[in-house]
Each structure stands twice: as structure tokens, then as C-alpha cells.
N, C-alpha and C positions, 0 to 999 in steps of 0.2 A: 246476359253476360254479367258477371259479378264485378264489383267495384275494383277489385285488385287485378282483374283481367282486362280492364277497359282501355288500356293504352293502345292506340292505333286501331281499336275495334269499335264496338258500339256500347254506349252506356245507357242502360235502361233507367228511366226516371219516371216516377209516379207523382202526379199532382193530385193530392188527396182532396176530397170534398170540402174539408175544413180549411184548405189553403196551405197545409203543410206540404213539404216536398221530401220525397224519399228516393233513394237509389237502391238498385239491386246489388246485394252483396254476395250473390251466388245462390243462396237458399231462401232469401226473403228480402223484402224491401225495408230499409232502415232510414229513419228521418235524418235529414242533414240541415245544418244552418245555412243561411244565405252565403256566408263566407266560405263554408266548406264546398258548397255547390260551385261557387265561382272558381275556387281553386281547382276542382275537378274538371270544370269546363276549360280552364286555361291549359291544363295538362293534356286534355283530350284534343284541343285545337293544335297544340304543338306536335302531337303524334298523328294528326290527320284522321281522327275518329269521328264518329257520328253519335247522335242521340236518338233513342227510341222513346217517345213520350207517351205515357199511359195516363188516363184520367183527365180531369178537367172536361169541360164541354167540348164536343167535337166541332161545334159551330159557335160563333160569337153570339152574345146576347143582343137581340135586335129590339129589345124593349117591349115586345108584345107579350112576354110571359113573365108576370110579376115574380114568380118563384125563382126565376133565373137572374133577376136583377141583382147586381153586385155579388154574384156567385164567387165565393173565395176560391173554389177549385178552378174556375175559368181564369181568374186573376193569376193564380199560381202558374197555370199552364202558359199563359201569355208571358209571364215574367221569364220562365225557362226558355221559351222560344226567342224572346228578345235578347237574353244573355247569350244564347247560342248564336244568333244572327250577328251580334257584335263581334264574335270570335270567328265567324265564317264556318260554323259547324252546321252541317245539314241535320234536319230534324224530321223524323218519320213519326206521324201521329198514329196511335192505335186507340181503338174505342175502349 
């Protein structure tokens, strides 16, 4: 679902491997700043929407895999989930 169609629906968010966050604008994902994402989540919460989160690691870093330690994608996904939780927005994770 695109960014302009997200009110009361579902907002698709991508946590990129480099830690950047992008949202679906209909035909592609476009990077957004922290402030922009917070504004989008505020609007989504007011309309009763949800988030479909792509990217980031599907499981937390347990410290056993050195290449996953301090993974920016995992951090970005965690931040999105935390911001959504603060606003009472449900999040569905996709691989």
C-alpha cells in the first residue's frame, strides 16, 4: 500500500541493511527521515492503521554470530517496532 493510501490501512516500511528506513509510495520504497516516519506513524495511529515491516533481521542478534553484531538493519527494524508500539500500532513482520 502506498504512502498516500495508508490512512486507516497498512503502511509498508522497509528497514534497509544500512539502517535507513523507507516507505512504500505505491511503486517503490522511498527513504524517509526519522521525523517523517514519526509523523506518518502518528497519522496511522490516529486512523487505526497497521505497519507491515520488511527487512532487518527476522530474529534478534544473540551474539553468537559476529557478522550480525550491531547490525544497522536490525536496529532500524527495532526502532520502527518501538515507535509503532508507543503509538499502539500493530506490526506484521515480513522476511
